[in-house]
Biopython code that builds the backbone (N, CA, C, O; Angstrom):
import numpy as np
from Bio.PDB.StructureBuilder import StructureBuilder

atoms = [
    (1, "MET", "N", (86.865, 117.931, 95.267)),
    (1, "MET", "CA", (87.751, 119.062, 96.224)),
    (1, "MET", "C", (86.715, 118.152, 97.536)),
    (1, "MET", "O", (85.563, 117.737, 97.658)),
    (2, "GLU", "N", (88.181, 118.206, 98.441)),
    (2, "GLU", "CA", (87.781, 117.293, 99.773)),
    (2, "GLU", "C", (87.739, 118.740, 100.726)),
    (2, "GLU", "O", (88.573, 119.618, 100.947)),
    (3, "THR", "N", (86.452, 118.529, 101.125)),
    (3, "THR", "CA", (86.090, 119.623, 102.164)),
    (3, "THR", "C", (86.449, 119.393, 103.600)),
    (3, "THR", "O", (86.445, 120.374, 104.344)),
    (4, "SER", "N", (86.804, 118.044, 104.147)),
    (4, "SER", "CA", (87.275, 117.845, 105.228)),
    (4, "SER", "C", (88.541, 116.930, 105.281)),
    (4, "SER", "O", (88.739, 116.196, 104.313)),
    (5, "ILE", "N", (89.388, 116.914, 106.300)),
    (5, "ILE", "CA", (90.792, 116.393, 106.347)),
    (5, "ILE", "C", (90.760, 115.675, 107.581)),
    (5, "ILE", "O", (90.901, 116.240, 108.665)),
    (6, "ALA", "N", (90.575, 114.408, 107.445)),
    (6, "ALA", "CA", (91.039, 113.700, 109.074)),
    (6, "ALA", "C", (92.707, 114.032, 109.033)),
    (6, "ALA", "O", (93.389, 114.244, 108.030)),
    (7, "PHE", "N", (93.132, 114.006, 110.443)),
    (7, "PHE", "CA", (94.007, 113.802, 110.881)),
    (7, "PHE", "C", (95.076, 112.757, 111.670)),
    (7, "PHE", "O", (95.678, 112.700, 112.742)),
    (8, "ASP", "N", (94.884, 111.819, 110.196)),
    (8, "ASP", "CA", (95.389, 109.748, 110.092)),
    (8, "ASP", "C", (96.844, 110.157, 109.015)),
    (8, "ASP", "O", (96.852, 110.678, 107.900)),
    (9, "ILE", "N", (97.743, 109.780, 109.696)),
    (9, "ILE", "CA", (98.883, 110.513, 108.981)),
    (9, "ILE", "C", (99.624, 108.545, 108.748)),
    (9, "ILE", "O", (100.753, 108.754, 108.305)),
    (10, "ASP", "N", (99.493, 107.398, 108.830)),
    (10, "ASP", "CA", (99.204, 106.262, 108.313)),
    (10, "ASP", "C", (99.641, 106.723, 107.040)),
    (10, "ASP", "O", (99.357, 107.825, 106.571)),
    (11, "GLY", "N", (100.350, 105.840, 106.486)),
    (11, "GLY", "CA", (100.998, 106.313, 105.179)),
    (11, "GLY", "C", (101.713, 107.016, 104.693)),
    (11, "GLY", "O", (102.377, 106.639, 103.727)),
    (12, "ILE", "N", (101.834, 108.463, 105.271)),
    (12, "ILE", "CA", (102.404, 109.571, 105.052)),
    (12, "ILE", "C", (103.793, 109.563, 105.863)),
    (12, "ILE", "O", (104.060, 109.583, 107.065)),
    (13, "GLU", "N", (104.568, 109.525, 104.679)),
    (13, "GLU", "CA", (105.971, 109.894, 105.282)),
    (13, "GLU", "C", (106.339, 111.642, 105.927)),
    (13, "GLU", "O", (106.316, 112.712, 105.320)),
    (14, "PRO", "N", (106.679, 111.318, 107.449)),
    (14, "PRO", "CA", (107.234, 112.652, 107.424)),
    (14, "PRO", "C", (108.441, 113.922, 107.066)),
    (14, "PRO", "O", (109.457, 113.238, 106.943)),
    (15, "GLU", "N", (108.706, 114.830, 106.924)),
    (15, "GLU", "CA", (109.506, 115.850, 106.880)),
    (15, "GLU", "C", (109.991, 115.795, 108.142)),
    (15, "GLU", "O", (109.331, 115.725, 109.179)),
    (16, "LEU", "N", (111.525, 115.839, 107.982)),
    (16, "LEU", "CA", (112.701, 115.691, 108.728)),
    (16, "LEU", "C", (113.205, 117.304, 109.073)),
    (16, "LEU", "O", (113.523, 117.982, 108.096)),
    (17, "GLY", "N", (113.266, 117.787, 110.124)),
    (17, "GLY", "CA", (113.954, 118.934, 110.536)),
    (17, "GLY", "C", (114.819, 119.235, 111.662)),
    (17, "GLY", "O", (115.485, 118.329, 112.163)),
    (18, "GLU", "N", (114.869, 120.331, 112.071)),
    (18, "GLU", "CA", (115.471, 120.811, 113.326)),
    (18, "GLU", "C", (115.530, 122.054, 113.281)),
    (18, "GLU", "O", (115.213, 122.631, 112.241)),
    (19, "PRO", "N", (115.995, 122.834, 114.525)),
    (19, "PRO", "CA", (115.968, 124.158, 114.938)),
    (19, "PRO", "C", (116.653, 125.009, 113.523)),
    (19, "PRO", "O", (117.359, 124.571, 112.615)),
    (20, "ALA", "N", (116.187, 126.208, 113.745)),
    (20, "ALA", "CA", (116.812, 127.163, 112.399)),
    (20, "ALA", "C", (118.660, 127.152, 112.731)),
    (20, "ALA", "O", (119.073, 126.316, 113.535)),
    (21, "GLU", "N", (119.370, 127.837, 112.256)),
    (21, "GLU", "CA", (120.571, 128.138, 112.554)),
    (21, "GLU", "C", (120.400, 128.989, 113.199)),
    (21, "GLU", "O", (119.456, 129.754, 113.004)),
    (22, "GLY", "N", (121.475, 129.173, 114.430)),
    (22, "GLY", "CA", (121.410, 130.301, 115.399)),
    (22, "GLY", "C", (120.472, 130.076, 116.218)),
    (22, "GLY", "O", (120.433, 131.030, 116.995)),
    (23, "ARG", "N", (119.488, 129.128, 116.530)),
    (23, "ARG", "CA", (118.654, 129.016, 117.385)),
    (23, "ARG", "C", (118.872, 127.755, 118.377)),
    (23, "ARG", "O", (118.196, 127.680, 119.403)),
    (24, "LEU", "N", (119.521, 127.085, 118.157)),
    (24, "LEU", "CA", (119.816, 126.006, 119.287)),
    (24, "LEU", "C", (120.290, 126.536, 120.181)),
    (24, "LEU", "O", (121.276, 127.272, 120.149)),
    (25, "ILE", "N", (119.249, 126.046, 121.683)),
    (25, "ILE", "CA", (120.824, 126.172, 122.693)),
    (25, "ILE", "C", (120.738, 124.994, 123.598)),
    (25, "ILE", "O", (121.309, 125.271, 124.653)),
    (26, "SER", "N", (120.405, 124.171, 123.601)),
    (26, "SER", "CA", (120.846, 122.873, 124.010)),
    (26, "SER", "C", (120.304, 121.580, 123.132)),
    (26, "SER", "O", (119.477, 121.714, 122.230)),
    (27, "GLY", "N", (120.902, 120.264, 123.531)),
    (27, "GLY", "CA", (120.848, 119.249, 123.014)),
    (27, "GLY", "C", (120.817, 118.928, 120.871)),
    (27, "GLY", "O", (121.382, 119.624, 120.027)),
    (28, "ALA", "N", (120.141, 117.942, 120.690)),
    (28, "ALA", "CA", (120.060, 117.581, 119.198)),
    (28, "ALA", "C", (118.899, 117.347, 118.693)),
    (28, "ALA", "O", (118.780, 116.216, 118.222)),
    (29, "PRO", "N", (117.763, 118.203, 118.609)),
    (29, "PRO", "CA", (116.598, 118.087, 118.345)),
    (29, "PRO", "C", (116.801, 117.673, 117.408)),
    (29, "PRO", "O", (117.852, 117.763, 116.774)),
    (30, "VAL", "N", (115.168, 116.755, 116.918)),
    (30, "VAL", "CA", (114.973, 116.204, 115.625)),
    (30, "VAL", "C", (113.410, 116.608, 115.526)),
    (30, "VAL", "O", (112.665, 116.193, 116.414)),
    (31, "PHE", "N", (112.896, 117.385, 114.505)),
    (31, "PHE", "CA", (111.441, 117.310, 113.977)),
    (31, "PHE", "C", (111.232, 116.388, 113.177)),
    (31, "PHE", "O", (112.053, 115.917, 112.390)),
    (32, "ARG", "N", (109.933, 116.014, 113.350)),
    (32, "ARG", "CA", (109.297, 115.332, 112.325)),
    (32, "ARG", "C", (107.967, 116.167, 112.236)),
    (32, "ARG", "O", (107.481, 116.585, 113.286)),
    (33, "THR", "N", (107.284, 116.459, 110.893)),
    (33, "THR", "CA", (106.348, 116.860, 111.039)),
    (33, "THR", "C", (105.236, 115.884, 109.222)),
    (33, "THR", "O", (105.342, 115.661, 108.016)),
    (34, "TRP", "N", (104.568, 115.749, 110.108)),
    (34, "TRP", "CA", (103.255, 115.348, 108.810)),
    (34, "TRP", "C", (102.370, 116.741, 108.860)),
    (34, "TRP", "O", (101.791, 117.505, 109.632)),
    (35, "ASN", "N", (102.728, 116.481, 107.291)),
    (35, "ASN", "CA", (101.948, 117.852, 107.088)),
    (35, "ASN", "C", (100.723, 117.838, 105.997)),
    (35, "ASN", "O", (100.848, 117.919, 104.775)),
    (36, "LEU", "N", (99.499, 117.713, 106.751)),
    (36, "LEU", "CA", (98.235, 117.084, 105.968)),
    (36, "LEU", "C", (97.043, 118.238, 105.339)),
    (36, "LEU", "O", (95.973, 117.913, 104.823)),
    (37, "GLU", "N", (97.542, 119.642, 105.533)),
    (37, "GLU", "CA", (97.087, 120.755, 104.671)),
    (37, "GLU", "C", (98.224, 121.776, 104.759)),
    (37, "GLU", "O", (98.656, 122.245, 105.812)),
    (38, "GLU", "N", (98.676, 122.077, 103.469)),
    (38, "GLU", "CA", (99.228, 123.109, 103.293)),
    (38, "GLU", "C", (98.765, 124.138, 101.961)),
    (38, "GLU", "O", (99.241, 124.025, 100.832)),
    (39, "ASP", "N", (97.810, 125.082, 102.337)),
    (39, "ASP", "CA", (97.362, 125.810, 101.321)),
    (39, "ASP", "C", (98.202, 127.489, 101.483)),
    (39, "ASP", "O", (98.019, 128.137, 102.514)),
    (40, "ASP", "N", (99.138, 128.061, 100.298)),
    (40, "ASP", "CA", (100.020, 128.542, 100.576)),
    (40, "ASP", "C", (99.353, 129.820, 100.288)),
    (40, "ASP", "O", (99.663, 130.918, 100.751)),
    (41, "GLU", "N", (98.200, 129.493, 99.298)),
    (41, "GLU", "CA", (97.375, 130.640, 99.096)),
    (41, "GLU", "C", (96.095, 131.208, 99.786)),
    (41, "GLU", "O", (95.496, 132.258, 99.555)),
    (42, "ASP", "N", (95.875, 130.352, 100.578)),
    (42, "ASP", "CA", (95.205, 131.044, 101.781)),
    (42, "ASP", "C", (95.971, 131.507, 103.535)),
    (42, "ASP", "O", (95.669, 132.137, 104.548)),
    (43, "GLY", "N", (97.259, 130.572, 102.892)),
    (43, "GLY", "CA", (98.477, 130.656, 104.589)),
    (43, "GLY", "C", (97.783, 129.907, 105.538)),
    (43, "GLY", "O", (97.542, 130.384, 106.647)),
    (44, "LEU", "N", (97.321, 128.409, 105.112)),
    (44, "LEU", "CA", (96.835, 127.453, 106.124)),
    (44, "LEU", "C", (97.912, 126.411, 106.134)),
    (44, "LEU", "O", (98.671, 125.961, 105.276)),
    (45, "TYR", "N", (97.673, 126.143, 107.666)),
    (45, "TYR", "CA", (98.947, 124.388, 107.792)),
    (45, "TYR", "C", (98.023, 124.010, 108.559)),
    (45, "TYR", "O", (97.179, 124.689, 109.144)),
    (46, "ALA", "N", (98.227, 122.657, 108.551)),
    (46, "ALA", "CA", (97.806, 121.836, 109.671)),
    (46, "ALA", "C", (98.343, 120.480, 109.346)),
    (46, "ALA", "O", (98.250, 119.979, 108.225)),
    (47, "GLY", "N", (98.959, 119.858, 110.464)),
    (47, "GLY", "CA", (98.890, 118.275, 110.603)),
    (47, "GLY", "C", (99.883, 118.241, 111.765)),
    (47, "GLY", "O", (99.752, 119.211, 112.511)),
    (48, "ILE", "N", (100.757, 117.454, 112.083)),
    (48, "ILE", "CA", (101.443, 116.620, 113.289)),
    (48, "ILE", "C", (102.584, 116.978, 113.144)),
    (48, "ILE", "O", (103.228, 116.963, 112.095)),
    (49, "TRP", "N", (103.049, 117.457, 114.566)),
    (49, "TRP", "CA", (104.607, 117.980, 114.498)),
    (49, "TRP", "C", (105.165, 116.914, 115.547)),
    (49, "TRP", "O", (104.265, 116.451, 116.248)),
    (50, "GLU", "N", (106.433, 116.418, 115.816)),
    (50, "GLU", "CA", (107.293, 115.481, 116.873)),
    (50, "GLU", "C", (108.611, 116.151, 117.011)),
    (50, "GLU", "O", (109.303, 116.388, 116.021)),
    (51, "ALA", "N", (108.913, 116.411, 118.022)),
    (51, "ALA", "CA", (110.469, 116.435, 118.212)),
    (51, "ALA", "C", (110.669, 115.807, 119.582)),
    (51, "ALA", "O", (109.925, 115.650, 120.550)),
    (52, "THR", "N", (111.993, 115.489, 119.312)),
    (52, "THR", "CA", (112.987, 114.962, 120.626)),
    (52, "THR", "C", (113.497, 116.079, 121.287)),
    (52, "THR", "O", (113.230, 117.242, 120.984)),
    (53, "PRO", "N", (114.341, 115.669, 122.328)),
    (53, "PRO", "CA", (114.966, 116.328, 123.469)),
    (53, "PRO", "C", (115.945, 117.324, 122.825)),
    (53, "PRO", "O", (116.920, 117.086, 122.113)),
    (54, "GLY", "N", (115.288, 118.872, 123.382)),
    (54, "GLY", "CA", (116.395, 119.731, 123.412)),
    (54, "GLY", "C", (115.717, 120.960, 123.408)),
    (54, "GLY", "O", (114.533, 121.037, 123.736)),
    (55, "LYS", "N", (116.511, 122.105, 122.995)),
    (55, "LYS", "CA", (115.805, 123.242, 123.425)),
    (55, "LYS", "C", (116.666, 124.125, 122.381)),
    (55, "LYS", "O", (117.858, 124.022, 122.093)),
    (56, "TRP", "N", (115.345, 125.341, 121.740)),
    (56, "TRP", "CA", (115.950, 126.578, 120.511)),
    (56, "TRP", "C", (114.922, 127.502, 121.198)),
    (56, "TRP", "O", (114.013, 127.328, 122.010)),
    (57, "ARG", "N", (115.471, 128.615, 120.500)),
    (57, "ARG", "CA", (114.591, 129.874, 120.242)),
    (57, "ARG", "C", (113.906, 129.605, 119.588)),
    (57, "ARG", "O", (114.148, 128.931, 118.587)),
    (58, "VAL", "N", (112.567, 130.124, 119.982)),
    (58, "VAL", "CA", (111.376, 130.646, 118.703)),
    (58, "VAL", "C", (110.923, 131.868, 118.282)),
    (58, "VAL", "O", (111.250, 132.674, 119.153)),
    (59, "SER", "N", (110.457, 132.309, 117.574)),
    (59, "SER", "CA", (109.907, 133.649, 117.043)),
    (59, "SER", "C", (108.535, 133.153, 116.216)),
    (59, "SER", "O", (108.774, 132.322, 115.340)),
    (60, "TYR", "N", (107.457, 133.454, 116.334)),
    (60, "TYR", "CA", (106.432, 133.622, 115.910)),
    (60, "TYR", "C", (106.148, 134.953, 114.872)),
    (60, "TYR", "O", (105.991, 136.149, 115.120)),
    (61, "THR", "N", (106.157, 134.032, 113.345)),
    (61, "THR", "CA", (105.385, 135.535, 113.091)),
    (61, "THR", "C", (103.476, 135.014, 112.445)),
    (61, "THR", "O", (102.433, 135.615, 112.185)),
    (62, "GLU", "N", (103.823, 133.997, 112.447)),
    (62, "GLU", "CA", (102.006, 133.376, 112.678)),
    (62, "GLU", "C", (101.248, 133.057, 113.601)),
    (62, "GLU", "O", (101.729, 133.282, 114.712)),
    (63, "TRP", "N", (100.231, 132.613, 113.594)),
    (63, "TRP", "CA", (98.715, 132.890, 114.662)),
    (63, "TRP", "C", (98.905, 131.460, 114.742)),
    (63, "TRP", "O", (98.438, 131.039, 113.684)),
    (64, "GLU", "N", (99.354, 130.435, 115.449)),
    (64, "GLU", "CA", (98.973, 128.551, 116.035)),
    (64, "GLU", "C", (98.144, 128.563, 116.653)),
    (64, "GLU", "O", (97.834, 129.552, 117.318)),
    (65, "TYR", "N", (97.352, 127.224, 116.648)),
    (65, "TYR", "CA", (96.671, 126.761, 117.856)),
    (65, "TYR", "C", (96.839, 125.328, 117.578)),
    (65, "TYR", "O", (96.383, 124.767, 116.581)),
    (66, "PHE", "N", (97.801, 124.531, 118.902)),
    (66, "PHE", "CA", (98.201, 123.157, 118.683)),
    (66, "PHE", "C", (97.353, 122.626, 120.528)),
    (66, "PHE", "O", (96.969, 123.245, 121.520)),
    (67, "ASN", "N", (97.428, 121.070, 120.067)),
    (67, "ASN", "CA", (97.160, 120.334, 120.977)),
    (67, "ASN", "C", (98.425, 119.356, 121.412)),
    (67, "ASN", "O", (99.133, 118.638, 120.706)),
    (68, "VAL", "N", (98.444, 119.603, 122.878)),
    (68, "VAL", "CA", (99.549, 118.304, 122.669)),
    (68, "VAL", "C", (99.447, 116.653, 122.859)),
    (68, "VAL", "O", (99.449, 116.223, 124.012)),
    (69, "LEU", "N", (99.409, 116.251, 122.378)),
    (69, "LEU", "CA", (99.145, 114.435, 122.231)),
    (69, "LEU", "C", (99.945, 113.919, 123.415)),
    (69, "LEU", "O", (99.382, 113.379, 124.367)),
    (70, "SER", "N", (101.122, 114.069, 123.358)),
    (70, "SER", "CA", (102.022, 113.135, 124.071)),
    (70, "SER", "C", (103.325, 113.902, 124.376)),
    (70, "SER", "O", (103.613, 114.896, 123.709)),
    (71, "GLY", "N", (103.995, 113.526, 125.219)),
    (71, "GLY", "CA", (105.114, 114.174, 125.713)),
    (71, "GLY", "C", (105.458, 115.124, 126.895)),
    (71, "GLY", "O", (104.669, 115.125, 127.839)),
    (72, "HIS", "N", (106.347, 115.782, 126.937)),
    (72, "HIS", "CA", (106.485, 117.091, 128.238)),
    (72, "HIS", "C", (107.464, 117.830, 127.271)),
    (72, "HIS", "O", (108.384, 117.280, 126.666)),
    (73, "SER", "N", (107.098, 119.307, 127.204)),
    (73, "SER", "CA", (107.668, 120.112, 127.006)),
    (73, "SER", "C", (107.299, 121.296, 127.415)),
    (73, "SER", "O", (106.075, 121.426, 127.438)),
    (74, "ILE", "N", (108.094, 122.498, 127.851)),
    (74, "ILE", "CA", (108.105, 123.981, 128.452)),
    (74, "ILE", "C", (108.358, 124.724, 127.140)),
    (74, "ILE", "O", (109.215, 124.692, 126.257)),
    (75, "LEU", "N", (107.221, 125.418, 127.401)),
    (75, "LEU", "CA", (107.662, 126.881, 126.422)),
    (75, "LEU", "C", (107.598, 127.923, 127.100)),
    (75, "LEU", "O", (106.669, 128.129, 127.881)),
    (76, "THR", "N", (108.568, 128.741, 126.912)),
    (76, "THR", "CA", (108.375, 129.706, 127.485)),
    (76, "THR", "C", (108.658, 131.066, 126.820)),
    (76, "THR", "O", (109.533, 131.195, 125.963)),
    (77, "GLU", "N", (107.709, 132.296, 127.346)),
    (77, "GLU", "CA", (108.301, 133.613, 126.909)),
    (77, "GLU", "C", (108.692, 134.573, 127.107)),
    (77, "GLU", "O", (108.050, 135.295, 127.871)),
    (78, "ASP", "N", (109.695, 134.967, 126.635)),
    (78, "ASP", "CA", (110.736, 135.923, 126.996)),
    (78, "ASP", "C", (110.127, 136.642, 128.369)),
    (78, "ASP", "O", (108.977, 136.370, 128.716)),
    (79, "GLY", "N", (110.636, 137.221, 128.849)),
    (79, "GLY", "CA", (110.168, 137.889, 130.480)),
    (79, "GLY", "C", (108.818, 137.060, 131.112)),
    (79, "GLY", "O", (108.070, 137.654, 131.888)),
    (80, "GLY", "N", (108.641, 136.084, 130.845)),
    (80, "GLY", "CA", (107.451, 135.107, 131.122)),
    (80, "GLY", "C", (107.301, 134.222, 132.153)),
    (80, "GLY", "O", (108.272, 134.312, 132.904)),
    (81, "GLU", "N", (106.544, 133.442, 132.501)),
    (81, "GLU", "CA", (106.272, 132.011, 133.354)),
    (81, "GLU", "C", (106.568, 130.950, 132.216)),
    (81, "GLU", "O", (106.357, 131.292, 131.052)),
    (82, "PRO", "N", (106.978, 129.856, 132.453)),
    (82, "PRO", "CA", (107.199, 128.540, 131.794)),
    (82, "PRO", "C", (105.871, 128.124, 131.625)),
    (82, "PRO", "O", (104.970, 128.409, 132.414)),
    (83, "LEU", "N", (105.709, 127.318, 130.400)),
    (83, "LEU", "CA", (104.367, 126.807, 130.537)),
    (83, "LEU", "C", (104.703, 125.702, 130.040)),
    (83, "LEU", "O", (105.286, 125.647, 128.957)),
    (84, "HIS", "N", (104.325, 124.399, 130.903)),
    (84, "HIS", "CA", (104.795, 123.179, 131.004)),
    (84, "HIS", "C", (103.381, 122.458, 130.073)),
    (84, "HIS", "O", (102.188, 122.614, 130.336)),
    (85, "LEU", "N", (103.949, 121.698, 129.007)),
    (85, "LEU", "CA", (103.001, 121.470, 127.912)),
    (85, "LEU", "C", (103.151, 119.464, 128.163)),
    (85, "LEU", "O", (104.098, 118.697, 127.987)),
    (86, "LYS", "N", (101.914, 119.273, 128.569)),
    (86, "LYS", "CA", (102.205, 117.808, 128.294)),
    (86, "LYS", "C", (100.249, 117.047, 127.609)),
    (86, "LYS", "O", (99.303, 117.770, 127.297)),
    (87, "ALA", "N", (100.254, 115.874, 127.590)),
    (87, "ALA", "CA", (98.950, 115.553, 126.764)),
    (87, "ALA", "C", (97.751, 116.547, 127.366)),
    (87, "ALA", "O", (97.497, 117.098, 128.437)),
    (88, "GLY", "N", (97.273, 116.463, 126.275)),
    (88, "GLY", "CA", (95.829, 117.508, 126.117)),
    (88, "GLY", "C", (96.137, 118.587, 126.755)),
    (88, "GLY", "O", (95.226, 118.896, 127.524)),
    (89, "SER", "N", (97.426, 119.635, 126.796)),
    (89, "SER", "CA", (97.653, 120.712, 126.849)),
    (89, "SER", "C", (97.386, 121.513, 125.708)),
    (89, "SER", "O", (98.099, 121.302, 124.727)),
    (90, "ARG", "N", (96.417, 122.481, 125.621)),
    (90, "ARG", "CA", (95.895, 123.180, 124.036)),
    (90, "ARG", "C", (96.482, 124.979, 124.647)),
    (90, "ARG", "O", (96.491, 125.518, 125.754)),
    (91, "LEU", "N", (96.874, 125.390, 123.357)),
    (91, "LEU", "CA", (97.555, 126.798, 123.264)),
    (91, "LEU", "C", (96.827, 127.411, 122.154)),
    (91, "LEU", "O", (96.232, 126.660, 121.380)),
    (92, "VAL", "N", (96.793, 128.758, 121.963)),
    (92, "VAL", "CA", (97.057, 129.417, 120.944)),
    (92, "VAL", "C", (98.608, 130.369, 121.270)),
    (92, "VAL", "O", (98.966, 130.730, 122.391)),
    (93, "VAL", "N", (99.249, 130.592, 120.153)),
    (93, "VAL", "CA", (100.341, 131.143, 120.329)),
    (93, "VAL", "C", (100.169, 132.701, 118.935)),
    (93, "VAL", "O", (99.898, 132.434, 117.764)),
    (94, "ARG", "N", (100.324, 133.740, 119.273)),
    (94, "ARG", "CA", (99.815, 134.675, 118.308)),
    (94, "ARG", "C", (101.166, 135.338, 117.854)),
    (94, "ARG", "O", (101.998, 135.523, 118.742)),
    (95, "PRO", "N", (101.429, 135.658, 116.767)),
    (95, "PRO", "CA", (102.669, 136.589, 116.304)),
    (95, "PRO", "C", (103.127, 137.502, 117.098)),
    (95, "PRO", "O", (102.332, 138.295, 117.602)),
    (96, "GLY", "N", (104.197, 137.562, 117.314)),
    (96, "GLY", "CA", (104.980, 138.166, 117.874)),
    (96, "GLY", "C", (105.505, 137.517, 119.421)),
    (96, "GLY", "O", (105.996, 138.271, 120.261)),
    (97, "PHE", "N", (105.328, 135.970, 119.685)),
    (97, "PHE", "CA", (105.657, 135.310, 120.845)),
    (97, "PHE", "C", (106.803, 135.306, 120.499)),
    (97, "PHE", "O", (106.948, 134.918, 119.340)),
    (98, "LYS", "N", (108.251, 135.746, 121.338)),
    (98, "LYS", "CA", (109.197, 135.283, 121.169)),
    (98, "LYS", "C", (109.718, 134.484, 122.833)),
    (98, "LYS", "O", (109.112, 134.750, 123.871)),
    (99, "GLY", "N", (110.667, 133.714, 122.797)),
    (99, "GLY", "CA", (110.799, 132.885, 123.691)),
    (99, "GLY", "C", (111.528, 131.119, 123.274)),
    (99, "GLY", "O", (111.931, 130.652, 122.208)),
    (100, "THR", "N", (111.439, 130.570, 124.582)),
    (100, "THR", "CA", (111.996, 129.129, 124.338)),
    (100, "THR", "C", (111.394, 128.068, 123.879)),
    (100, "THR", "O", (110.230, 128.449, 124.007)),
    (101, "TRP", "N", (111.313, 126.886, 123.384)),
    (101, "TRP", "CA", (110.685, 125.485, 123.437)),
    (101, "TRP", "C", (111.542, 124.539, 123.934)),
    (101, "TRP", "O", (112.389, 124.356, 123.060)),
    (102, "GLU", "N", (111.782, 123.784, 124.964)),
    (102, "GLU", "CA", (112.123, 122.921, 125.723)),
    (102, "GLU", "C", (111.666, 121.653, 125.873)),
    (102, "GLU", "O", (111.008, 121.261, 126.837)),
    (103, "VAL", "N", (112.204, 120.616, 124.379)),
    (103, "VAL", "CA", (111.420, 119.586, 124.651)),
    (103, "VAL", "C", (112.111, 118.549, 125.645)),
    (103, "VAL", "O", (113.210, 118.088, 125.337)),
    (104, "ILE", "N", (111.380, 118.111, 127.031)),
    (104, "ILE", "CA", (112.058, 117.220, 128.067)),
    (104, "ILE", "C", (111.592, 115.744, 127.945)),
    (104, "ILE", "O", (112.212, 114.881, 128.567)),
    (105, "GLU", "N", (110.563, 115.426, 127.197)),
    (105, "GLU", "CA", (110.329, 114.248, 126.835)),
    (105, "GLU", "C", (109.519, 114.124, 125.526)),
    (105, "GLU", "O", (108.403, 114.643, 125.538)),
    (106, "THR", "N", (110.071, 113.290, 124.004)),
    (106, "THR", "CA", (109.725, 113.543, 122.918)),
    (106, "THR", "C", (108.250, 113.778, 122.974)),
    (106, "THR", "O", (107.408, 112.973, 123.373)),
    (107, "THR", "N", (107.969, 115.459, 122.346)),
    (107, "THR", "CA", (106.726, 115.775, 121.810)),
    (107, "THR", "C", (105.763, 115.531, 120.906)),
    (107, "THR", "O", (106.174, 115.943, 119.821)),
    (108, "ARG", "N", (104.503, 114.989, 120.787)),
    (108, "ARG", "CA", (103.970, 115.235, 119.624)),
    (108, "ARG", "C", (102.406, 116.154, 119.797)),
    (108, "ARG", "O", (101.552, 116.476, 120.623)),
    (109, "LYS", "N", (102.623, 116.222, 118.980)),
    (109, "LYS", "CA", (101.404, 117.776, 119.105)),
    (109, "LYS", "C", (100.308, 118.203, 117.595)),
    (109, "LYS", "O", (100.870, 118.969, 116.812)),
    (110, "ASP", "N", (99.365, 117.917, 117.330)),
    (110, "ASP", "CA", (98.508, 118.586, 116.213)),
    (110, "ASP", "C", (98.283, 119.752, 116.286)),
    (110, "ASP", "O", (97.794, 120.237, 117.307)),
    (111, "TYR", "N", (98.672, 120.668, 114.925)),
    (111, "TYR", "CA", (98.385, 122.223, 114.703)),
    (111, "TYR", "C", (97.684, 122.030, 114.079)),
    (111, "TYR", "O", (97.325, 120.989, 113.529)),
    (112, "VAL", "N", (97.222, 123.406, 114.034)),
    (112, "VAL", "CA", (96.769, 124.871, 113.014)),
    (112, "VAL", "C", (97.583, 126.173, 112.957)),
    (112, "VAL", "O", (97.753, 127.041, 113.814)),
    (113, "ILE", "N", (98.001, 126.066, 111.794)),
    (113, "ILE", "CA", (98.742, 127.192, 111.604)),
    (113, "ILE", "C", (98.297, 128.502, 110.332)),
    (113, "ILE", "O", (98.214, 128.344, 109.114)),
    (114, "ARG", "N", (98.056, 129.838, 111.181)),
    (114, "ARG", "CA", (97.323, 130.722, 109.862)),
    (114, "ARG", "C", (98.456, 131.649, 109.671)),
    (114, "ARG", "O", (99.104, 132.028, 110.647)),
    (115, "LEU", "N", (98.729, 132.030, 108.489)),
    (115, "LEU", "CA", (100.163, 133.216, 108.071)),
    (115, "LEU", "C", (99.013, 134.171, 108.456)),
    (115, "LEU", "O", (99.189, 135.389, 108.433)),
]
sb = StructureBuilder()
sb.init_structure("model")
sb.init_model(0)
sb.init_chain("A")
sb.init_seg("    ")
for serial, (resi, resn, name, xyz) in enumerate(atoms, 1):
    if name == "N":
        sb.init_residue(resn, " ", resi, " ")
    sb.init_atom(name, np.array(xyz, "f"), 0.0, 1.0, " ", f" {name:<3s}", serial, name[0])
structure = sb.get_structure()
């Protein structure tokens, strides 16, 4: 069993996705996700995620840490101020966060999610 995982996506095919039905606000964003860790038993997930421009509603039921690698997005909590996320932005989003995610320029981030 490996006890470490490099965030290296060479040779890994991404999963394609889009905002869940009823959450899209504008655009036609496409998600690409390279899952590097998927442990359903422990509820731990890690990898790299990328999205093309668009805006959609988000509702977090999980805890997530992420680091923006490239691009520009705006994350806005309902009733809160917009957070402009660019390369080097790091954030923890806790369960219960509700708001919008808007990709201005194709954004790529690495992430660790704990259910």
